[in-house]
C-alpha positions in Angstrom: 7.8 14.0 17.2 4.3 13.1 18.4 3.1 9.5 18.2 -0.2 9.2 16.4 -1.3 6.0 18.2 -2.8 7.3 21.4 -5.4 9.5 19.6 -6.4 6.4 17.6 -6.8 4.3 20.8 -8.8 7.1 22.4 -11.1 7.2 19.5 -11.5 3.4 19.6 -12.5 3.5 23.3 -14.9 6.3 22.6 -16.6 4.1 20.0 -16.7 1.2 22.5 -18.4 3.5 25.1 -20.9 4.7 22.5 -21.8 1.2 21.4 -22.3 0.0 25.0 -24.5 3.0 25.7 -26.6 2.2 22.6 -26.8 -1.5 23.7 -27.7 -0.7 27.3 -30.3 1.8 26.0 -31.9 -0.9 23.8 -31.8 -3.5 26.7 -33.4 -1.1 29.2 -36.1 0.0 26.7 -36.9 -3.6 26.0 -37.2 -4.3 29.7 -39.7 -1.4 30.2 -41.7 -2.5 27.2 -42.0 -6.0 28.5 -42.9 -4.7 32.0 -45.7 -2.5 30.6 -46.9 -5.4 28.4 -47.2 -7.7 31.4 -48.4 -5.2 34.1 -49.8 -2.3 32.0 -48.9 0.5 34.4 -46.3 1.5 36.9 -43.4 3.9 37.2 -40.8 3.3 34.5 -37.9 5.6 35.4 -36.3 3.6 38.2 -36.5 0.2 36.4 -35.1 1.9 33.3 -32.1 3.3 35.1 -31.4 0.0 36.9 -31.6 -2.0 33.7 -29.4 0.6 31.9 -26.7 0.6 34.6 -26.7 -3.2 34.9 -24.5 -3.3 31.7 -21.8 -1.1 33.2 -19.5 -4.0 34.3 -19.5 -5.3 30.7 -18.6 -1.9 29.3 -15.7 -1.6 31.8 -14.6 -5.2 31.2 -14.4 -4.8 27.4 -10.7 -3.6 27.5 -9.9 -6.7 29.7 -11.6 -9.0 27.3 -9.7 -7.4 24.4 -6.5 -7.8 26.3 -7.2 -11.5 27.0 -8.1 -12.1 23.4 -4.8 -10.6 22.2 -2.8 -12.3 25.0 -4.3 -15.7 24.2 -5.2 -15.8 20.5 -7.0 -18.7 19.0 -4.2 -20.7 17.3 -3.2 -24.3 16.8 -1.3 -25.8 19.7 -2.6 -23.4 22.3 -6.3 -24.1 22.1 -6.6 -25.6 25.6 -4.7 -22.7 27.2 -6.7 -20.2 25.2 -10.1 -21.9 26.1 -9.1 -22.0 29.8 -8.2 -18.3 29.9 -11.4 -17.2 28.2 -13.6 -19.5 30.4 -12.0 -18.0 33.5 -12.4 -14.4 32.2 -16.0 -15.1 31.3 -16.8 -16.6 34.6 -15.3 -13.8 36.6 -16.9 -11.0 34.5 -20.3 -12.8 34.6 -20.2 -13.1 38.4 -19.2 -9.5 38.8 -21.9 -8.3 36.4 -24.5 -10.5 38.1 -23.5 -9.2 41.5 -23.7 -5.6 40.3 -27.1 -6.1 38.8 -28.3 -7.9 42.0 -27.0 -5.0 44.2 -28.8 -2.5 42.1 -32.1 -4.4 42.4 -31.7 -4.8 46.2 -30.7 -1.2 46.8 -33.4 0.4 44.6 -36.1 -2.3 44.4 -37.3 -1.0 41.1 -40.3 -3.4 40.9 -41.4 -2.5 44.5 -41.4 -6.1 45.7 -42.5 -6.9 49.2 -40.5 -8.0 51.0 -37.4 -6.5 49.3 -35.4 -9.1 47.3 -32.4 -10.8 49.0 -29.0 -10.3 47.5 -28.0 -13.9 47.1 -31.3 -15.0 45.6 -31.3 -12.0 43.2 -27.6 -12.7 42.2 -28.4 -16.4 41.5 -31.5 -15.5 39.5 -29.6 -12.9 37.5 -26.8 -15.4 36.6 -29.4 -18.0 35.7 -31.5 -15.7 33.5 -28.7 -14.0 31.7 -26.0 -16.7 31.4 -26.8 -17.2 27.7 -26.9 -13.5 27.0 -23.6 -13.0 28.8 -22.0 -15.7 26.7 -23.3 -14.2 23.5 -21.9 -10.8 24.6 -18.5 -12.3 25.4 -18.2 -14.2 22.1 -19.3 -11.1 20.2 -16.6 -9.0 21.8 -14.0 -11.7 21.0 -15.2 -11.9 17.4 -15.1 -8.1 16.9 -11.6 -8.0 18.4 -10.2 -10.7 16.2 -11.8 -9.2 13.1 -10.5 -5.7 13.8 -7.0 -6.9 14.7 -6.9 -9.1 11.6 -7.8 -6.1 9.4 -5.2 -3.9 11.1 -2.6 -6.6 10.7 -3.4 -7.0 7.0 -3.2 -3.2 6.6 0.2 -3.1 8.3 1.4 -6.0 6.1 0.2 -4.2 2.9 1.9 -1.0 4.0 5.1 -2.7 4.9 5.0 -4.6 1.6 4.5 -1.4 -0.3 7.4 0.2 1.6 9.7 -2.7 0.9 8.7 -2.7 -2.7 9.5 1.0 -3.0 12.8 0.5 -1.3 13.6 -2.4 -3.7 12.6 -0.4 -6.7 14.8 2.4 -5.5 17.7 0.0 -5.0 17.2 -1.4 -8.5 17.2 2.2 -9.9 20.4 3.0 -8.1 22.0 -0.2 -9.5 20.9 0.7 -13.0 22.4 4.2 -12.7 25.6 2.7 -11.4 25.8 0.4 -14.5 24.8 3.2 -16.9 26.8 6.3 -15.7 30.4 5.0 -16.1 29.7 3.7 -19.6 27.9 6.8 -20.7 30.5 9.1 -19.1 33.4 7.3 -20.7 31.9 7.6 -24.2 30.9 11.2 -23.7 34.2 12.3 -22.4 36.0 10.6 -25.3 33.7 12.5 -27.7 34.6 15.8 -25.9 38.3 15.0 -26.2 37.8 14.4 -29.9 36.0 17.7 -30.3 38.8 19.6 -28.5 41.5 17.9 -30.6 39.6 18.9 -33.7 39.4 22.4 -32.3 35.6 22.4 -32.4 35.5 24.3 -29.1 31.9 25.5 -29.4 30.7 21.9 -29.9 32.8 20.7 -27.0 31.4 23.4 -24.7 27.9 22.6 -25.7 28.5 18.9 -25.0 30.0 19.7 -21.6 27.0 21.9 -20.7 24.6 19.1 -21.9 26.5 16.5 -19.9 26.4 18.7 -16.8 22.7 19.3 -17.1 22.1 15.6 -17.7 24.0 14.5 -14.6 22.4 17.2 -12.5 18.9 15.9 -13.5 20.0 12.3 -12.8 21.2 13.3 -9.3 18.1 15.3 -8.5 15.7 12.5 -9.4 17.7 9.6 -8.0 15.5 9.1 -5.0 12.2 8.9 -7.0 10.9 5.5 -8.0 8.4 7.0 -10.4 8.2 10.3 -12.4 5.8 11.7 -14.9 6.1 10.8 -18.5 6.9 14.5 -19.3 9.8 14.4 -16.9 11.1 11.1 -18.4 10.9 12.5 -21.9 12.8 15.6 -20.9 15.5 13.5 -19.3 15.6 11.4 -22.5 15.9 14.5 -24.6 19.0 15.6 -22.7 20.5 12.2 -23.3 19.6 12.3 -27.0 21.1 15.8 -27.4 24.4 14.5 -26.2 24.3 11.5 -28.4 23.5 13.6 -31.4 26.7 15.5 -30.9 28.6 12.3 -30.8 27.0 10.5 -33.8 25.9 13.5 -35.8 23.7 12.8 -38.8 24.1 9.0 -38.2 21.6 9.2 -35.4 18.0 10.1 -36.2 15.5 10.1 -33.4 11.8 11.0 -33.3 9.6 11.3 -30.2 5.9 10.6 -30.9 4.4 10.9 -27.4 1.1 12.8 -27.2 1.1 15.7 -24.7 -2.1 14.4 -23.0 0.0 11.5 -21.7 2.4 13.8 -19.9 1.0 13.3 -16.4 1.2 9.5 -16.6 3.3 7.9 -13.9 6.2 5.8 -15.2 9.3 4.2 -13.6 12.2 6.6 -13.3 14.8 5.9 -15.9 12.5 3.9 -18.2 13.1 5.2 -21.7 16.8 6.2 -21.6 18.2 2.6 -21.1 16.0 1.4 -24.0 17.2 4.1 -26.3 20.8 3.5 -25.2 20.4 -0.2 -26.1 19.0 0.8 -29.5 22.1 3.0 -30.1 24.6 0.5 -28.9 23.2 -2.5 -30.8 21.8 -0.8 -33.8 23.0 2.7 -34.7 26.6 2.5 -33.5 27.3 -0.7 -35.6 26.2 0.7 -38.9 28.2 3.2 -41.0 25.0 4.9 -42.2 23.6 5.0 -38.7 19.9 4.5 -38.2 16.6 5.8 -36.9 15.0 5.4 -33.5 11.4 6.1 -32.8 10.0 6.5 -29.3 6.2 6.4 -29.2 3.4 6.3 -26.6 -0.3 5.5 -26.6 -3.1 4.9 -24.2 -5.8 2.3 -24.6 -8.3 0.9 -22.1 -6.4 2.2 -19.1 -3.1 0.8 -20.4 -0.1 2.9 -21.3 2.0 1.5 -24.1 5.5 2.8 -24.8 7.6 1.6 -27.7 11.2 2.1 -28.8 11.9 1.1 -32.4 15.3 0.8 -34.1 15.4 0.2 -37.9 18.7 -1.6 -37.9 18.9 -5.4 -38.1 20.3 -6.7 -34.8 22.3 -9.9 -34.7 20.6 -12.8 -32.9 23.3 -12.7 -30.2 22.6 -9.0 -29.7 18.9 -9.8 -29.2 19.7 -12.5 -26.7 22.3 -10.4 -24.8 20.0 -7.4 -24.6 16.9 -9.4 -23.6 18.8 -11.0 -20.7 21.1 -8.1 -19.9 21.3 -6.0 -16.8 19.3 -3.0 -18.2 16.2 -4.8 -19.4 16.3 -7.3 -16.5 16.5 -4.5 -14.1 13.6 -2.7 -15.8 11.5 -5.9 -15.8 12.1 -6.3 -12.1 11.1 -2.7 -11.3 7.9 -3.0 -13.4 7.0 -6.2 -11.5 7.6 -4.5 -8.2 5.5 -1.4 -9.1 2.7 -3.0 -11.1 2.9 -6.8 -10.8 1.2 -8.7 -13.6 -0.4 -5.6 -15.0 2.9 -4.6 -16.6 5.2 -6.2 -19.2 8.3 -5.7 -21.4 8.9 -7.4 -24.7 11.8 -7.2 -27.1 11.0 -8.5 -30.6 12.3 -8.3 -34.2 9.7 -7.1 -36.7 8.9 -8.7 -40.0 9.2 -5.4 -41.8 12.7 -5.0 -40.4 14.1 -3.5 -37.2 13.6 -4.3 -33.6 11.0 -3.0 -31.2 10.8 -2.9 -27.4 7.3 -2.7 -26.0 6.5 -1.6 -22.4 3.0 -1.8 -21.1 1.8 -0.6 -17.7 -1.3 0.7 -16.0 -2.1 4.3 -16.9 -2.0 6.2 -13.6 -1.8 10.0 -13.4 0.5 11.7 -10.9 
């Protein structure tokens, strides 16, 4: 497997070389313009090349400055050590850069001085004239390094946080499946046994096939933290088909989710636990059964999903469900995936019945 970091670093140093070429070009051009403004004539090529090449030590020293900045970052408790390291690096690089510029002027004598300039005098003059410029360049390189590293660190932290959140959401999903499957399997198998005893073989076979398809879908999607609303409704429909075989006419369910919302991303296993709670605390406790309505709507970028049950729940059922594993798990997953932009509310209605309202940002897959 190939590591992607070397190409990124190569690109970074290419940018550094390009920036230094542009800076050296600007500095050399400024030198020629000043020379012509003061003298008014003279050859310009040799002074231009000397001025351009004078910045070569700083271009080559940039990786060293970046390394020093990362080795000794500005932090509380190490300011003295950091300042000493940077002052030493600045002094060494400035002296080398000054010596290089002096050597170029002595070797090529671009301004045709007579007699030719002495190396030591030219070196001293170069350091004196450009000390402030060198300091500005050094500080600018440090600043850019710290800003780029800070942005990369923040990006890594955001990526790691997103990865951890996804892992946590997946773990919550697995925990919810572990809590749901045994309970659901137990009731379904009991219903199948009852159908077999009543010699309703066709119904028993249909229920077994439905259970098999339901479990296959649950296993196939177990690794996905989010699915489309269409997939979630299909999964819910398989669950509802099994429960209708169990409860018969006592269970009446309607799905009122517009097709245009089908591509919305929702947490995996969102609707089924809510419908299961409605059956457990509403329909199953009434001889006449009850009605459950699942609806969806979109408004101002918010997806609103509701699960309504027309049966009167006892107060203890409301408290137990609101604080139970299923809704608590779902609240946690919503918080992980969408933060404060999502919500889940369980409330009795004045007109009768209980409604669960889930809100989350509308994001298409």
